C-alpha positions in Angstrom: 3.7 -26.0 6.9 4.3 -24.8 10.3 7.7 -24.9 10.2 7.8 -22.7 6.9 5.3 -20.3 8.5 7.7 -20.2 11.7 10.6 -19.4 9.4 9.1 -16.7 7.4 7.7 -15.1 10.6 11.2 -15.0 12.1 12.5 -13.5 8.8 9.6 -10.9 8.8 10.1 -9.9 12.4 13.9 -9.5 11.5 13.2 -7.4 8.6 11.1 -5.3 10.4 13.9 -4.7 13.3 16.2 -3.7 10.7 13.5 -1.4 9.1 13.2 0.1 12.5 17.1 0.6 13.0 17.2 2.4 9.7 14.3 4.7 10.5 15.8 5.3 14.0 19.0 6.5 12.3 17.4 8.6 9.7 15.0 10.3 12.1 17.3 10.4 15.2 21.0 10.0 14.4 21.3 12.0 11.2 19.3 15.3 12.1 21.6 17.9 13.9 18.5 18.3 16.2 15.9 15.7 16.2 13.8 17.6 18.8 13.6 20.5 16.3 12.4 18.5 13.5 9.8 16.7 15.9 8.6 20.1 17.3 8.1 21.8 13.9 9.4 25.2 12.6 7.3 27.7 14.7 8.4 26.1 18.3 10.4 28.4 20.6 13.4 27.4 22.0 11.9 26.5 25.3 9.4 24.3 23.6 12.2 22.2 21.8 14.0 21.9 25.1 11.3 20.2 26.5 10.6 18.1 23.6 14.3 17.1 23.7 13.6 16.1 27.3 10.1 14.1 26.6 12.1 12.4 23.9 14.9 11.3 25.9 18.0 12.5 23.5 20.3 13.3 26.6 20.7 9.3 26.7 23.4 7.5 24.8 22.2 6.6 21.1 22.0 2.8 22.2 19.8 3.4 24.8 17.6 5.7 22.6 17.1 3.1 20.3 16.6 0.4 22.8 13.6 2.5 24.2 12.4 3.2 20.6 12.1 -0.6 19.8 10.5 -1.5 22.8 8.0 1.4 22.6 6.9 0.2 19.3 5.9 -3.2 20.8 5.1 -2.4 24.6 4.5 1.4 24.5 6.1 3.6 26.6 5.8 6.9 29.0 7.7 9.9 27.7 9.1 12.4 30.2 6.6 14.6 31.8 4.0 11.9 32.0 3.1 12.2 28.6 1.8 8.5 27.5 2.4 6.7 23.9 0.4 3.5 24.3 1.5 0.2 22.3 2.5 0.3 19.5 4.4 3.7 20.3 5.1 4.9 16.6 6.3 8.3 18.2 4.2 11.3 19.6 3.1 14.3 17.3 3.8 17.5 19.1 1.9 19.6 16.5 -1.1 17.5 17.1 -0.5 16.9 21.0 -1.6 13.0 19.9 0.3 9.8 19.8 1.0 9.0 16.0 -0.4 5.8 16.4 -4.0 7.6 17.2 -3.6 9.8 14.4 -2.7 6.7 12.1 -5.7 4.5 13.5 -8.3 7.8 12.5 -7.2 7.7 8.9 -6.8 3.9 8.3 -10.3 3.1 7.5 -9.9 5.6 4.8 -6.9 4.2 3.2 -7.9 0.6 3.7 -11.4 1.1 1.9 -9.5 3.2 -1.0 -6.9 0.3 -1.3 -9.0 -2.7 -1.5 -11.7 -1.1 -3.6 -9.2 -0.2 -6.4 -7.4 -3.3 -6.2 -10.5 -5.5 -6.8 -11.3 -3.0 -9.7 -7.8 -3.2 -11.4 -7.4 -7.0 -10.7 -11.0 -7.8 -12.7 -10.2 -5.2 -15.3 -6.4 -6.1 -15.7 -6.4 -9.7 -15.8 -9.6 -9.7 -17.9 -7.9 -7.7 -20.6 -4.7 -9.4 -20.2 -5.9 -12.7 -21.0 -8.2 -12.0 -23.7 -5.5 -10.4 -25.3 -3.3 -13.2 -24.8 -5.7 -15.6 -26.2 -6.4 -13.1 -29.2 -2.4 -12.5 -30.0 -1.3 -10.7 -33.1 -5.1 -9.8 -33.6 -6.6 -5.8 -34.2 -8.3 -6.3 -30.8 -4.8 -7.3 -29.1 -3.1 -4.3 -30.3 -6.1 -1.7 -29.7 -6.1 -3.2 -26.1 -2.3 -3.0 -25.6 -2.4 0.7 -26.9 -5.4 1.5 -24.8 -3.2 0.0 -21.9 0.1 1.6 -22.8 -1.8 5.0 -23.0 -3.4 4.6 -19.5 -0.2 3.4 -17.6 1.6 6.7 -19.1 -0.7 9.0 -17.9 0.2 10.3 -14.5 -2.1 9.8 -11.2 -2.8 13.4 -10.5 -3.9 14.0 -14.2 -6.4 11.2 -14.6 -7.7 12.4 -11.3 -7.9 16.2 -12.5 -9.7 14.8 -15.8 -12.4 12.8 -13.8 -13.1 15.8 -11.3 -13.4 18.2 -14.6 -15.7 15.8 -16.7 -17.6 13.7 -14.1 -18.0 16.3 -11.4 -18.0 19.6 -12.6 -19.1 19.3 -16.4 -21.4 16.6 -16.4 -22.3 16.3 -12.4 -22.9 12.7 -12.5 -21.2 12.1 -9.2 -20.6 14.5 -6.2 -17.2 15.9 -5.3 -15.9 13.1 -3.3 -16.3 13.4 0.8 -15.5 10.3 2.5 -18.4 8.6 4.4 -17.9 5.6 6.6 -18.9 2.3 5.4 -20.9 1.7 8.4 -23.0 4.9 8.6 -24.1 5.1 4.6 -22.6 2.1 2.2 -24.3 3.8 -0.8 -22.6 7.2 -0.1 -19.4 5.2 0.9 -19.2 3.7 -2.4 -20.3 6.8 -4.5 -17.6 9.0 -3.2 -14.9 6.6 -3.7 -15.7 5.6 -7.1 -13.4 8.7 -8.9 -10.5 7.7 -6.4 -11.0 4.1 -7.1 -10.9 4.6 -10.8 -8.0 6.9 -10.8 -5.9 4.4 -9.0 -7.1 1.3 -11.1 -6.3 3.3 -14.4 -2.7 3.0 -13.7 -2.4 -0.4 -12.2 -5.1 -2.4 -14.3 -2.8 -1.1 -17.5 0.3 -2.7 -15.8 -1.5 -5.8 -14.7 -3.0 -6.3 -17.9 0.6 -6.1 -20.1 1.9 -8.5 -17.4 -0.8 -11.1 -17.3 -0.9 -11.2 -21.1 3.0 -11.8 -21.2 2.5 -14.6 -18.6 -0.5 -16.1 -20.3 1.2 -16.2 -23.9 4.5 -17.8 -22.1 2.3 -20.5 -20.2 0.0 -21.3 -23.1 3.1 -22.4 -25.0 4.0 -24.9 -22.4 3.8 -28.6 -23.1 1.3 -29.7 -20.3 -1.2 -27.0 -22.1 -0.8 -29.1 -25.5 -1.4 -32.2 -23.2 -4.1 -30.8 -21.5 -5.8 -30.1 -25.0 -4.8 -33.1 -26.2 -7.0 -34.9 -23.9 -10.0 -33.3 -25.1 -10.5 -30.8 -22.4 -12.9 -28.2 -22.8 -11.1 -24.8 -23.8 -12.4 -23.2 -20.7 -10.6 -25.6 -18.6 -7.6 -25.5 -20.2 -7.3 -21.7 -19.9 -8.6 -21.3 -16.6 -7.4 -23.9 -14.4 -4.3 -25.0 -16.4 -3.2 -21.9 -17.9 -4.3 -19.0 -15.7 -3.6 -20.6 -12.5 0.3 -21.2 -13.3 0.4 -17.8 -14.6 -0.5 -16.0 -11.7 2.1 -16.5 -9.3 4.4 -13.5 -10.7 1.1 -11.6 -10.3 0.3 -12.3 -7.2 4.0 -11.4 -6.0 3.6 -7.7 -7.8 0.0 -7.5 -6.1 1.2 -8.2 -2.7 3.7 -5.5 -3.2 1.1 -3.1 -4.6 -1.2 -3.4 -2.0 0.9 -3.5 1.1 2.1 -0.1 -0.3 -1.6 1.3 -0.9 -2.5 0.1 2.5 -0.4 2.5 3.9 -1.9 5.7 2.0 -1.8 6.9 -1.6 -0.5 10.1 -1.1 -1.4 12.0 -4.3 -4.9 10.3 -4.6 -5.8 11.2 -1.3 -4.6 14.6 -1.8 -6.1 15.4 -4.7 -9.8 13.9 -3.6 -9.5 15.4 -0.2 -9.6 12.0 1.4 -8.9 12.0 5.2 -6.1 8.8 4.9 -2.8 8.0 5.9 -1.3 8.9 2.4 -2.7 12.4 3.4 -1.6 12.5 6.8 1.9 11.8 5.7 1.5 14.7 3.1 0.6 16.9 5.8 3.5 15.9 8.0 5.9 16.6 5.1 4.2 20.1 4.7 4.4 20.9 8.4 7.7 19.1 9.0 6.3 16.9 11.8 8.8 14.1 12.0 7.0 11.8 14.2 4.2 11.5 11.8 6.8 10.8 8.6 8.3 8.3 11.0 5.2 6.7 11.9 3.6 6.3 8.2 6.8 5.1 7.0 7.1 2.3 9.8 3.2 1.5 8.9 3.8 1.2 5.2 6.7 -1.1 5.9 4.8 -3.2 8.1 2.0 -3.7 5.4 4.5 -4.3 2.5 6.3 -7.1 4.8 2.8 -8.7 5.9 1.7 -8.7 2.3 4.7 -10.4 1.2 4.1 -13.2 4.0 0.7 -13.7 2.7 1.9 -14.1 -0.9 4.6 -16.7 0.1 1.3 -18.6 2.0 -0.9 -18.2 -1.3 1.9 -19.6 -3.6 0.9 -23.3 -2.8 -2.9 -22.6 -3.5 -2.6 -21.1 -6.9 0.4 -23.2 -8.3 0.4 -26.8 -7.4 4.2 -27.2 -8.4 5.0 -24.9 -5.3 5.7 -26.9 -2.0 6.6 -25.9 1.4 9.7 -27.3 3.0 
C-alpha cells in the first residue's frame, strides 16, 4: 500500500509539473506581451513596463519557468518588493493582491456549492438508477429514464433561471441566494444554497442515474449474483453488498472527476446566482482580461482534479474487493 501510494504521489507530482509547463507556455510564451495581458486593458505604457519588470520578462525563458515553478511551491518576491507568498499562483495587478489570496477568499463558497450538490446528486442519481435497473423494462423504468434524459438535456443556466423565476419571484418560497458563511448562520447558509445545489444536481443526477442503471443491469447478470441468490441470501444483501458494490467502480471514477472540477468553481451557476466563488472569480478574470487570475484558477482546477483521481484510486479497494494494490 505504501509503495503504491508513493508511486501515485510521484505520478501526481509529475502530472502537475507538466500542467505547470503547459500553462506557463500558454500564459507566458504564446502572448506577444504577457505583461499587457496581466496588467489589463486600461493600463498605461508606464504601468505595463513596471509590470513587465515585476514579472521578470527580461530573463531567459528557462529561468522564468524555474522561478515560476519554485514560486508555486515556495513563494517568491517580485520586483519592487511585491511579495507573493506560498503558493504563488501569480499576482493580480488589477486587484493589487496575490492570486492565492483571492482564491482562498472564494474557496469556501465553491467547496460548499460542490459538496452540497454532490451529496444531492449522488443520493438522487444512484437511487433512481438502482430502482430503474431492478425494474428494468417496466413503466416505472421507462418513466424514470425519460425524466433523466429530459433533465440531462436542459442547460444549467436554463434550470437556474427557471428556479429563480418560480421559486424566488412567483412563489417566493426562498429568497434570492446571497451566500452566508456556514459558521455565521447554518440555516441561512443552507437555504441560500438550495437553489444552486438543485441546479447542479439536476444535471449530474440524471447522468449518474443512467450510468448506475447500466452498471447495475450488467452486474446483476453476473454469475456470482446468481450464486448469491442460490445460497439463499436476502435480496437486499444481494443488491447492496454484491451488486451495488461492484457496480460503483466506474461511478466513483466519474464522481472524482466531477467533484474535482466543481471544487475549482462552477462558473455558470455561481455567475447566475451571484455567488462569490472561484467560478465567478474566473468569469470576472476573463471579462477583465486578468491573466494571473485565469492562470491561478486553471492551476487550482488541475490540482483538484489530480487530487480527486488519487483519492479515487485509493477508494477502489474499499468498494471493490477484486481490486488489490501492488
